[in-house]
C-alpha positions in Angstrom: 68.0 18.3 -87.4 70.4 20.6 -86.5 68.7 23.9 -87.6 65.6 22.2 -85.7 67.9 21.9 -83.0 69.1 25.0 -83.1 65.1 26.5 -82.7 64.8 24.7 -79.8 67.4 25.5 -77.6 68.1 29.0 -79.0 71.2 30.0 -76.6 73.8 27.6 -75.3 74.4 29.2 -72.0 72.2 30.8 -69.8 71.6 32.0 -66.4 69.6 30.3 -64.3 65.8 30.8 -64.9 66.0 33.2 -68.5 63.3 34.2 -70.4 64.0 33.2 -73.8 60.7 33.6 -75.2 57.4 35.9 -74.9 54.2 36.0 -76.8 51.1 37.5 -77.2 47.9 36.5 -79.2 44.6 38.0 -80.4 41.9 35.9 -79.4 38.8 36.6 -81.9 35.2 34.6 -82.0 33.2 34.2 -84.2 36.0 36.6 -86.0 35.6 39.3 -83.6 38.6 39.9 -81.5 37.8 39.7 -77.6 40.7 38.8 -75.3 43.9 37.9 -75.8 46.6 35.0 -74.7 50.1 36.0 -73.4 52.9 33.4 -72.5 56.5 33.0 -70.8 59.4 30.4 -71.7 61.9 30.4 -69.4 65.2 27.4 -68.8 66.9 26.8 -66.3 70.8 26.3 -66.4 70.0 22.6 -66.7 68.3 23.2 -70.0 64.7 22.9 -68.0 61.5 24.5 -69.6 58.7 26.1 -68.1 56.4 28.0 -70.2 53.7 30.3 -68.1 50.4 30.9 -70.0 47.6 33.2 -69.4 44.5 33.2 -71.3 41.3 35.3 -70.9 38.6 37.0 -73.2 35.2 37.7 -73.1 32.4 36.6 -75.0 29.1 38.4 -75.2 29.5 40.1 -71.4 31.2 37.0 -69.8 34.9 36.4 -69.1 36.4 33.4 -69.7 40.4 33.2 -67.8 42.2 30.3 -68.0 46.1 29.5 -66.7 48.4 27.7 -67.3 51.9 26.1 -66.2 53.9 23.5 -68.4 57.6 22.2 -66.7 59.4 20.3 -69.5 63.3 18.6 -69.2 65.7 19.8 -71.9 64.3 17.5 -74.7 60.7 19.0 -74.3 58.9 16.3 -72.4 56.2 17.0 -69.7 57.3 16.8 -66.0 54.3 18.7 -64.4 51.4 20.6 -65.7 48.7 22.5 -64.5 45.8 24.4 -66.2 42.8 26.2 -64.4 40.4 28.4 -65.2 37.4 28.2 -68.1 37.5 26.8 -71.3 33.8 27.9 -72.5 31.3 30.0 -70.5 30.2 27.2 -68.9 32.9 24.7 -69.1 35.5 24.7 -66.1 38.7 23.5 -66.5 41.2 21.5 -63.2 43.8 19.4 -64.9 46.8 18.5 -63.3 50.1 15.9 -64.5 53.1 15.5 -62.0 55.5 12.7 -63.5 57.3 10.6 -61.1 60.6 9.3 -63.6 61.4 7.1 -60.9 58.6 4.9 -61.1 57.8 5.8 -64.4 54.1 7.2 -63.1 52.4 10.0 -63.8 49.7 11.5 -60.9 46.8 13.1 -63.1 43.7 15.3 -62.5 40.9 15.5 -64.8 38.3 18.2 -63.0 37.5 16.4 -59.7 39.2 13.0 -60.1 42.7 12.7 -59.7 44.7 8.9 -60.6 47.8 7.7 -61.2 48.6 6.4 -64.4 51.7 4.9 -65.8 53.5 6.5 -68.3 53.4 6.1 -71.9 56.7 6.1 -74.1 55.5 9.1 -76.0 53.6 11.9 -74.5 52.0 15.3 -73.7 50.4 16.9 -71.2 47.3 19.6 -72.1 43.9 20.0 -71.5 41.6 20.9 -74.5 42.6 23.7 -76.9 43.5 26.6 -74.5 46.2 28.6 -73.7 47.5 28.2 -77.5 50.8 28.3 -76.4 50.9 24.5 -75.2 50.0 23.4 -78.1 53.1 25.7 -79.4 55.2 23.2 -77.0 53.4 20.3 -78.4 54.3 21.0 -81.8 57.8 21.9 -81.1 57.7 18.1 -79.4 56.0 16.5 -82.0 58.6 17.9 -84.2 61.6 17.0 -81.9 60.4 13.2 -81.6 60.6 12.5 -84.7 57.0 13.3 -85.7 55.1 10.2 -83.8 52.0 9.0 -86.1 50.1 8.9 -82.5 50.9 11.0 -79.2 49.3 10.6 -76.0 48.0 13.1 -74.4 47.7 13.8 -70.5 45.4 13.6 -68.3 43.1 11.7 -70.5 45.7 8.2 -70.7 42.7 6.2 -72.4 42.4 4.3 -75.7 41.5 6.6 -78.1 42.8 9.8 -76.7 46.0 10.0 -79.0 46.7 13.3 -80.4 47.1 13.3 -83.8 49.2 15.6 -86.2 49.8 16.6 -89.9 52.1 19.4 -91.4 49.3 20.4 -93.5 51.1 23.0 -95.8 52.5 26.9 -96.0 50.7 30.0 -96.3 52.7 33.3 -96.5 51.2 36.2 -95.1 52.4 39.4 -94.9 54.1 41.5 -92.0 55.7 44.8 -91.4 59.3 43.1 -92.4 57.9 41.8 -95.7 56.3 38.2 -96.3 56.8 35.5 -93.7 56.2 32.0 -94.5 54.3 30.1 -91.7 54.0 26.3 -91.6 50.5 24.4 -91.1 49.8 21.8 -88.5 46.3 19.8 -88.3 46.0 18.2 -84.5 42.8 15.8 -83.7 41.6 15.2 -80.5 42.4 17.9 -78.4 39.5 19.2 -78.8 36.5 17.5 -80.5 37.3 16.8 -84.6 40.4 19.4 -86.2 41.8 22.6 -85.9 45.1 24.1 -86.5 48.2 25.7 -85.5 50.3 27.9 -87.5 54.3 28.1 -86.8 56.8 30.6 -88.4 60.2 29.8 -88.6 61.3 30.1 -85.2 59.0 27.3 -84.5 56.7 30.1 -82.3 53.0 30.1 -82.5 51.7 32.7 -85.3 48.1 31.7 -85.6 45.5 28.7 -84.9 41.7 28.1 -85.6 39.9 26.2 -82.8 37.1 26.1 -81.3 35.0 27.3 -77.8 32.1 25.3 -77.0 31.6 24.2 -80.4 31.8 27.3 -82.2 34.7 29.0 -83.8 37.6 31.0 -82.1 41.1 31.9 -83.6 43.9 33.2 -82.2 46.8 35.4 -83.8 50.0 37.1 -83.3 49.1 41.1 -83.6 51.2 41.9 -86.3 50.0 39.3 -88.6 46.2 40.5 -87.9 45.0 41.6 -91.2 45.9 37.6 -92.3 43.7 35.8 -90.5 40.7 35.9 -92.9 43.5 34.4 -95.2 44.5 31.9 -93.0 41.1 31.1 -92.0 40.0 30.3 -95.1 43.2 28.1 -95.5 42.3 26.3 -92.3 38.5 25.9 -93.7 39.9 24.2 -96.8 41.6 21.2 -94.9 39.1 20.7 -93.1 36.7 20.4 -96.2 39.0 18.2 -97.6 38.9 16.0 -94.7 35.5 15.3 -95.1 35.0 14.9 -98.6 37.8 11.9 -98.1 36.1 11.2 -94.9 33.3 10.8 -97.4 34.8 8.5 -99.9 36.1 6.5 -97.1 32.5 5.1 -95.8 30.4 3.6 -98.2 27.2 3.4 -98.3 25.3 -0.2 -98.6 23.4 0.7 -100.6 22.1 3.4 -103.4 20.0 4.0 -106.8 17.7 1.0 -106.7 16.3 -0.3 -104.1 13.5 -1.4 -101.6 13.2 -1.5 -97.8 10.7 -4.2 -96.3 10.3 -3.5 -92.9 8.4 -4.8 -89.8 6.1 -0.9 -89.7 6.3 2.4 -91.2 5.4 5.3 -89.1 4.6 8.3 -90.9 2.0 11.5 -90.1 0.1 10.7 -93.1 -1.2 8.1 -92.3 -3.6 7.7 -89.6 -2.0 4.4 -88.2 1.2 2.5 -88.5 1.3 0.2 -92.2 2.2 -3.6 -90.4 4.6 -5.4 -93.2 5.9 -2.1 -95.2 7.5 -1.5 -98.3 9.9 1.5 -99.7 11.1 1.7 -103.2 14.4 4.4 -103.8 15.3 5.0 -106.9 17.4 7.7 -107.7 17.3 9.3 -104.4 13.7 9.9 -104.8 11.0 7.6 -102.8 9.1 5.8 -105.8 6.2 4.3 -104.0 5.4 3.0 -99.9 2.6 1.2 -98.2 1.9 -2.2 -97.6 4.3 -4.8 -99.3 1.1 -6.7 -100.7 0.3 -3.3 -102.7 4.1 -2.3 -103.7 5.1 -3.1 -106.6 9.1 -3.8 -107.3 10.5 -4.1 -110.7 11.8 -7.2 -111.7 16.0 -7.6 -110.3 15.2 -4.8 -107.2 17.4 -5.1 -104.2 15.0 -5.7 -101.2 16.7 -5.0 -97.4 14.6 -6.7 -95.1 14.1 -5.7 -91.4 11.9 -7.4 -89.3 10.8 -6.2 -85.9 12.5 -2.5 -87.8 10.3 0.3 -88.0 11.0 2.7 -91.1 10.6 6.7 -90.5 10.9 9.8 -92.0 14.9 11.0 -91.1 15.1 13.1 -88.3 15.4 16.9 -88.4 17.6 19.1 -85.8 16.4 22.6 -86.3 19.2 24.5 -83.7 23.0 23.1 -85.1 26.5 25.0 -85.2 27.8 23.2 -88.0 31.4 24.8 -87.0 33.6 21.6 -87.9 33.2 18.5 -90.1 32.6 15.8 -87.4 29.2 17.5 -86.8 27.6 15.6 -90.8 29.0 12.4 -90.1 27.7 12.5 -86.0 23.7 13.5 -86.6 24.1 11.0 -89.7 24.4 8.0 -87.5 21.7 9.3 -85.1 19.0 9.3 -87.7 19.4 13.2 -88.3 18.9 13.3 -92.5 18.1 17.6 -92.3 19.6 19.8 -90.2 19.1 23.8 -89.3 22.6 25.1 -88.7 21.2 29.1 -87.0 24.9 30.6 -86.8 28.7 30.0 -87.9 31.2 32.1 -89.6 29.8 33.1 -92.7 32.0 31.5 -95.6 32.7 27.7 -93.8 29.0 27.2 -93.2 28.1 28.1 -97.0 30.6 26.3 -98.2 30.6 23.1 -96.0 26.4 23.1 -97.1 27.2 22.8 -100.6 29.7 20.0 -100.1 27.2 18.0 -98.4 24.0 19.1 -100.1 25.7 18.0 -103.5 26.5 14.8 -102.3 30.8 15.1 -102.0 30.2 15.5 -98.1 29.3 13.6 -95.2 25.7 15.0 -93.1 23.0 15.3 -92.8 21.0 18.4 -95.7 21.7 21.7 -94.4 19.3 24.8 -94.1 21.5 28.1 -92.7 20.1 31.1 -91.2 22.2 34.1 -91.3 23.4 35.1 -87.4 23.0 39.0 -87.2 23.7 41.2 -84.3 23.8 45.2 -83.3 27.1 47.1 -82.4 28.8 47.4 -79.2 30.6 45.6 -77.0 29.0 42.6 -76.3 27.5 42.1 -79.4 27.5 38.1 -81.2 29.9 37.6 -84.4 31.1 40.2 -86.8 28.1 40.6 -89.2 26.0 43.4 -87.4 23.5 46.0 -88.6 23.3 48.7 -86.2 20.8 51.0 -88.6 18.0 49.9 -90.7 20.0 49.9 -93.8 22.8 48.0 -92.7 19.9 45.6 -91.3 18.3 45.2 -95.3 21.8 45.4 -96.6 23.2 42.2 -94.3 19.8 39.9 -95.5 20.9 40.7 -99.4 24.0 39.7 -98.5 23.0 36.4 -97.1 19.9 35.7 -99.7 22.8 35.9 -102.1 25.0 33.5 -100.3 21.6 30.8 -100.1 20.5 31.4 -96.9 17.5 30.8 -96.0 16.5 32.3 -92.6 18.0 35.5 -90.9 18.6 34.6 -87.3 18.4 38.2 -85.4 20.5 38.3 -81.8 20.2 39.8 -78.4 21.7 43.5 -79.6 19.3 44.2 -82.7 17.5 47.5 -82.3 13.6 47.5 -82.7 13.9 49.6 -85.8 16.3 47.5 -87.4 14.5 44.3 -86.6 11.6 45.4 -88.3 14.1 46.5 -91.3 15.5 43.3 -91.4 12.1 40.8 -91.3 10.2 43.3 -93.8 13.5 43.1 -96.5 13.6 39.2 -95.9 10.3 38.5 -96.0 10.2 40.6 -99.3 12.9 37.9 -100.3 10.9 34.8 -99.6 13.1 34.5 -96.2 11.7 33.8 -93.0 12.8 35.3 -89.6 13.9 33.8 -86.4 16.5 34.0 -83.8 16.4 35.6 -80.0 14.2 38.0 -78.8 16.0 40.8 -79.0 17.0 42.6 -75.5 14.9 45.6 -74.2 11.9 43.7 -76.5 9.2 41.0 -75.0 8.9 38.3 -77.2 5.1 39.7 -78.1 7.1 43.0 -79.6 9.8 40.9 -81.5 6.8 39.1 -83.4 5.0 42.2 -84.1 8.2 43.3 -85.5 8.6 40.5 -88.1 10.3 37.5 -85.8 8.4 34.1 -87.6 10.3 32.1 -85.2 11.9 32.5 -81.2 15.1 30.1 -80.5 14.9 28.6 -76.9 12.1 28.6 -74.6 13.3 31.7 -72.0 11.5 34.4 -73.8 8.3 32.2 -73.9 8.2 31.6 -70.0 9.7 34.6 -69.6 6.5 36.2 -71.3 4.1 33.6 -69.4 5.3 35.1 -66.0 4.7 38.7 -67.4 1.2 37.8 -68.4 0.4 35.4 -64.9 3.5 36.9 -62.0 2.1 33.4 -60.0 4.8 30.7 -59.6 4.5 28.4 -60.7 3.3 29.6 -64.1 -1.1 28.8 -63.6 -1.4 28.1 -67.8 -5.2 28.7 -67.3 -4.7 32.0 -65.9 -6.4 34.7 -68.8 -3.2 36.2 -69.3 -1.2 33.2 -70.2 -4.2 31.7 -72.6 -3.9 35.2 -74.4 0.0 34.8 -74.6 -0.3 31.2 -75.8 -3.3 32.8 -78.5 -1.2 35.1 -79.7 1.5 32.9 -80.8 -1.0 30.4 -82.1 -2.8 33.8 -84.5 1.1 34.6 -85.6 2.2 31.1 -85.8 5.1 31.8 -84.5 7.2 28.8 -84.8 9.5 27.9 -81.3 12.2 25.8 -80.9 12.7 24.9 -76.9 16.3 23.5 -76.5 15.6 21.7 -73.6 18.4 19.1 -73.9 21.1 21.8 -73.9 19.4 23.5 -70.5 19.5 20.3 -68.9 22.6 19.4 -69.4 24.3 22.4 -68.1 22.1 22.9 -65.1 22.3 19.2 -64.0 23.7 19.2 -60.6 27.6 18.0 -60.6 27.1 14.8 -58.7 24.7 13.3 -61.3 26.3 11.5 -63.7 24.8 12.5 -67.2 25.0 8.8 -68.6 22.0 8.8 -66.2 19.3 11.0 -68.2 21.4 11.1 -71.5 23.0 7.4 -72.1 24.7 8.9 -75.4 27.3 10.2 -72.7 28.8 6.9 -72.2 29.7 6.8 -76.0 31.2 10.2 -76.5 34.8 10.6 -77.2 37.0 12.1 -74.9 37.3 15.1 -76.1 34.1 15.5 -75.6 33.0 14.3 -72.2 35.8 15.7 -70.8 34.5 19.6 -71.1 30.7 18.8 -71.2 31.2 17.0 -68.0 33.0 20.0 -66.3 29.4 22.2 -66.6 27.3 21.7 -64.1 25.1 23.5 -61.1 26.2 22.8 -57.4 25.7 18.9 -55.8 22.1 18.5 -54.5 20.6 21.3 -56.9 16.6 19.5 -57.0 15.3 22.1 -59.2 16.6 21.1 -63.2 15.7 19.8 -66.3 12.3 20.1 -67.6 10.6 21.7 -64.7 7.1 20.7 -63.8 6.0 24.9 -65.6 8.0 24.6 -68.6 6.6 21.2 -69.0 2.7 22.1 -68.5 3.8 25.4 -70.4 5.2 23.3 -73.9 2.4 21.2 -73.7 -0.2 23.7 -73.6 1.4 25.4 -76.8 1.4 22.3 -78.8 -1.9 21.1 -77.8 -3.2 25.0 -78.7 -1.9 24.5 -82.6 1.6 26.3 -81.4 4.2 25.2 -84.0 7.1 23.6 -82.1 10.1 22.2 -83.7 13.4 20.5 -82.1 16.8 21.8 -81.8 19.4 21.0 -79.6 22.2 24.3 -79.9 25.0 21.8 -80.1 24.6 19.8 -76.5 26.7 16.4 -76.6 26.4 16.3 -80.8 23.6 14.3 -82.4 22.6 12.2 -79.4 21.1 15.4 -77.4 18.5 15.4 -80.2 17.4 12.3 -79.3 17.4 13.5 -75.5 15.7 16.8 -76.6 12.6 14.8 -78.2 12.5 12.1 -74.9 11.9 15.6 -72.7 8.8 16.5 -74.7 7.4 12.9 -74.1 8.2 13.5 -70.3 6.4 16.3 -70.9 3.3 14.8 -71.5 3.3 14.6 -75.6 2.9 11.2 -77.1 5.1 9.5 -78.7 3.4 9.9 -82.2 3.4 14.0 -81.8 6.7 14.0 -81.3 8.0 11.9 -83.8 5.4 15.3 -86.3 7.8 17.3 -84.2 10.7 16.1 -85.5 10.0 15.2 -89.3 7.3 16.7 -91.2 6.5 19.3 -88.6 10.1 20.6 -89.2 9.4 20.7 -92.8 6.4 22.7 -92.6 8.1 24.8 -90.4 10.9 25.4 -92.8 8.1 25.7 -96.2 9.6 22.8 -97.3 7.0 19.7 -96.9 6.4 19.3 -99.9 10.5 18.0 -101.0 10.6 16.1 -97.5 9.4 15.2 -94.4 7.0 12.3 -94.8 7.8 9.3 -96.9 5.7 10.0 -99.9 6.1 8.8 -103.7 8.0 12.1 -105.4 10.0 13.1 -101.9 13.6 13.2 -101.1 14.6 9.7 -99.9 15.1 10.3 -96.3 14.4 7.8 -93.8 15.9 6.2 -90.7 15.1 2.2 -89.6 15.3 1.8 -86.2 14.9 -1.4 -84.4 12.0 -1.9 -82.0 8.8 0.5 -82.3 9.8 4.4 -80.8 5.8 4.0 -80.3 5.3 1.4 -77.9 8.8 2.5 -76.4 9.9 5.8 -77.4 13.5 5.1 -76.4 13.8 2.7 -79.5 14.2 6.0 -81.8 17.3 5.8 -80.0 18.3 2.4 -81.8 19.1 3.7 -85.7 20.2 0.5 -87.7 20.4 2.3 -90.9 19.8 5.8 -92.6 19.1 6.7 -95.9 20.2 10.0 -96.8 19.1 11.4 -100.2 19.0 7.8 -101.4 21.7 6.6 -100.2 21.6 4.1 -97.5 24.4 4.0 -94.3 25.4 1.7 -91.6 25.5 4.0 -88.7 28.3 2.0 -86.9 31.0 3.2 -89.1 30.1 7.0 -89.2 30.2 7.2 -85.7 33.6 5.8 -85.2 34.7 8.3 -88.0 34.5 11.5 -85.3 35.5 9.2 -82.1 32.2 8.4 -80.9 31.5 4.0 -80.3 28.3 3.3 -82.2 
C-alpha cells in the first residue's frame, strides 16, 4: 500500500497547479496508426488533481476529435468531468458530471439529457473508451480503493452499468532502457464487451486495446510501438478465454438426439408450411423432417413440444464485424446461426472462428471475408495491396488462413482488383466488397467482383443509367443495369438497417422502429443514440426509390442477402429483414433471403440453409407465425446451432441485453 500510494501521489510538496505527468499515445485503427492522444496531469497545493486529455485520429478520411477534463480530489474521487467531441465517425460525445459533495448528489449530462443523481458509494466518471488516459485514472482509483468488484460510472448511473475490472496478467515488452513489465487489466461495461488497458510500474498507461464503432482500436506509447502485435495477441487470448468460459457456463437445454414438434414448419424447399411438423436431430445433424404423422422417432427419443410456435432454418447475418466475442451470444439469441465477417483483425477473427466453429465458443458458425485495401493515407486496415503481385500474395495468405472470400475496399486499383479476383477464383474463393473509388459497379463486376456490399453503388448506378429523380425503374437504362446484375449473378447486401439507424432524425426515438434498442445495454445505447440527422429531417430510412429498386432487383432474380454492418448488434438483422418486407417483398421471400438464399450465395447450400435430412442442425423456434405477422420472427424462443438447443434469455443476459 505504501508503494502504491507513492506511485499515485508522487511528490509530497508541490506549487499550485504543478504538472506532475504528461503522456502521448499513438492511436491505431485495425492496427494502422491514425492519430494520437496527449494528456497532462496537474496537482494543486491541496492535492487535487486535474487531467486534461486530447484525443484525435483520422480514419478513412474523417477526423475523430475528443477532449476531456477530469478533476479529482486527492484520493482520486472525481468531482467534475467533461468530455466533448466524437467517439467514432457517426457518434458524438457530450458528457459532463458536476458533484455537489454537500448534498451527496451530482448533476450529470449525457448527450441532450441533464439530470440529478444520488452519488454511489464508489464511482468514477467517464464516457466511453476515450480519451484513454481517463481509463488510466479509473484504474488508479480502482487500485487505491480496494479493487471493488463493481464500480458505478457516471453519467450512466443506472442498473447494469457498473464497471467491472480484473487484473488479467502481465506482459514484458522491450524498450530502449531494457525489458519493461506491464500489468494487463480487463475492463467491462465502459464499451460493450471487454477491453484491455496496460499500466507500467509507475501506473502510467502503456497501451490499450478497445473498440471504435464496433471495430478494433488500439493505443500505445511510442517507446513500446514494436510490441503492439504482442500486446494485442495477449488481449485477444484473454477475450477468447472469456468466451470459452461463458460457453461452458451457458448450457444447452437439449443436445445429441432429440426431436422438435412445432405447430408449423416454414422452409423454402416446401411449397407451403407444414402443419404439425416434427424434426429429428441427432449428432448435430437433421435426421428427419416433415409432418409429425410421417416422422418415425427411435424409442426413447426426447420430444420438445412447441404448440403455437414456428420452426425455421437458422438465420444468416451476411455483413458482420466480430470485433469482440460478445457478438457471438447476442447473434445466437436473435436466431442467427451463421454469420459472415467482413473485416476484422486477421489473427483475432481467425482464432475466434476456430473457437466457435469447433464448438468451444458460443456464436453462429462463422465464414470469413478477408479485407484488403490499396495504399495511401485513407486506406483501411493494414492488409494492403498496391500492385497485382501484392494482391495475389494477399489472396494466397488469406486462403491459407481459411478465409472463404476476399473483401476489396475503396482504394484498390482496377488492375489489382482484377489480379485479386483471378487468384481468388482459381483458389475457390469469391470476391465481395466495396466498389473501389473511380470504378462503377459494372466495372467492378467485370473486373471480377462476385458480390457488392452496401446499396450505395447500386443506387448510384441506377441514377447514372437514369438521371431523373426519383429513379424510374421502368426506364431503359435502369432495366439494362438490372439485367447486367442478373446476368452476372451479382449478389448484393444492402445494409439498410445501418443507414436507417444513422440517418434517423435525433428527435425520433430509435425504439419506435427498432424495439431491440429498449433492451440493449447502456454501453451500446449511449453510443448509438448519439448518432442521427438534424431534428425534423423528413428524408431518411428506406426511401421510396430505394425500396422500388430493391424490389425490382429481387423480382428480376438478382440475389439479395441480408447484412447489417453492425448497427445494433443482433437486433438490427431483424430490422433489415423488416425493411425488405416494407419494400414490398413477401415474408416468405424475405425468410428465403435470410436462410437458403444466403447459403446459396456462399456456396454451402448442400450443408445448411434448409431443414432437410443430412444438413447441419441449425434451426430456430419463434412464437407465432412470421408469414402472418412478420415481426413474430423477432420472438425467438429456442435456437439450435449444430444440434445444440439454447434458451435465448441466458444468451442475451450474458452480454448485457435484456431478453
